[in-house]
C-alpha positions in Angstrom: -0.8 -4.4 30.1 -0.9 -6.0 26.6 2.3 -7.2 25.1 3.8 -5.1 22.4 3.5 -6.2 18.8 6.5 -7.9 17.5 8.8 -5.5 15.5 9.5 -6.2 11.9 12.6 -8.1 11.1 15.3 -6.3 9.1 14.1 -7.9 5.9 10.3 -8.3 6.5 9.7 -10.4 3.3 7.2 -10.4 0.5 4.2 -9.3 2.4 5.6 -6.1 3.9 7.3 -5.3 0.6 3.9 -5.0 -1.0 2.0 -3.1 1.7 3.0 -0.3 4.1 4.2 -2.3 7.1 5.1 -0.3 10.1 4.4 -3.1 12.5 1.9 -6.0 12.5 -1.1 -4.1 13.6 -2.8 -3.7 10.1 -6.4 -4.9 10.1 -6.7 -4.8 6.3 -4.4 -6.3 3.6 -5.4 -6.0 0.0 -3.0 -7.6 -2.5 -5.7 -8.2 -5.1 -4.2 -8.3 -8.6 -0.8 -7.1 -7.4 1.1 -9.8 -9.3 3.1 -10.8 -6.2 3.3 -14.5 -7.0 4.9 -17.2 -4.8 3.4 -18.7 -1.7 1.4 -17.0 1.0 4.1 -15.4 3.1 4.7 -16.9 6.5 4.9 -13.4 8.2 1.1 -13.1 7.6 0.6 -15.2 10.8 1.9 -12.2 12.9 -1.0 -10.0 11.9 -3.2 -11.2 14.7 -5.7 -8.4 14.4 -6.3 -8.9 10.7 -9.9 -8.6 9.7 -9.7 -8.4 5.9 -7.3 -10.3 3.6 -7.6 -10.1 -0.1 -5.1 -11.9 -2.3 -7.5 -12.6 -5.1 -5.8 -12.9 -8.5 -2.3 -12.3 -7.2 -0.6 -15.2 -9.0 0.0 -17.1 -5.7 0.7 -20.8 -5.6 1.5 -23.6 -3.2 -0.8 -24.7 -0.4 -3.1 -22.5 1.8 -1.3 -22.5 5.1 -3.1 -23.7 8.2 -1.9 -20.7 10.2 -4.6 -18.6 8.5 -7.0 -20.5 10.8 -5.3 -18.7 13.8 -6.2 -15.3 12.5 -9.3 -15.2 14.8 -10.4 -11.7 13.8 -10.7 -12.5 10.1 -14.0 -11.5 8.6 -13.1 -11.4 4.9 -10.8 -13.9 3.2 -10.5 -13.8 -0.6 -8.2 -16.4 -2.1 -9.7 -17.0 -5.5 -8.1 -16.9 -9.0 -4.7 -18.1 -7.8 -2.9 -21.4 -8.4 -3.2 -23.0 -5.0 -2.9 -26.8 -4.7 -3.9 -29.3 -2.0 -6.9 -29.0 0.2 -8.4 -26.2 2.2 -7.0 -26.5 5.8 -9.6 -27.6 8.3 -8.3 -24.9 10.6 -10.3 -22.3 8.6 -13.4 -23.8 10.1 -12.2 -22.3 13.4 -12.7 -18.8 12.0 -16.1 -18.2 13.7 -16.3 -14.5 12.6 -15.6 -15.3 8.9 -18.4 -13.7 7.0 -16.9 -13.5 3.4 -14.9 -16.4 2.1 -14.1 -16.4 -1.5 -12.2 -19.2 -3.2 -12.0 -20.5 -6.7 -9.7 -22.5 -8.9 -7.9 -20.6 -11.6 -10.0 -17.8 -13.0 -13.3 -19.5 -12.6 -16.2 -17.7 -10.9 -15.4 -16.9 -7.3 -17.9 -18.5 -4.9 -18.4 -16.2 -1.9 -20.3 -17.0 1.3 
């Protein structure tokens, strides 16, 4: 029997304040141009079934967290037009099913694979 999904904490944080979080079973999260700002929320790592993540042009900053490389079902990852710093974590190379990766600096043209 599969283990149940973790329940949301009483204050689920930025991510769940911007999407309809009932639990962590969403497969698609689209925060494109939502003006959420800040860093990529740590509660994102609990969405183990996530296939689509779009935070393009959301005024996010900081580094791209390595835990994104643990989201094994991710097919689409759009991170462009934000203010990220540092390097792209090498853990993203472990995303074997990743078919659409979009990253750019600032508002330059987004390069998608």
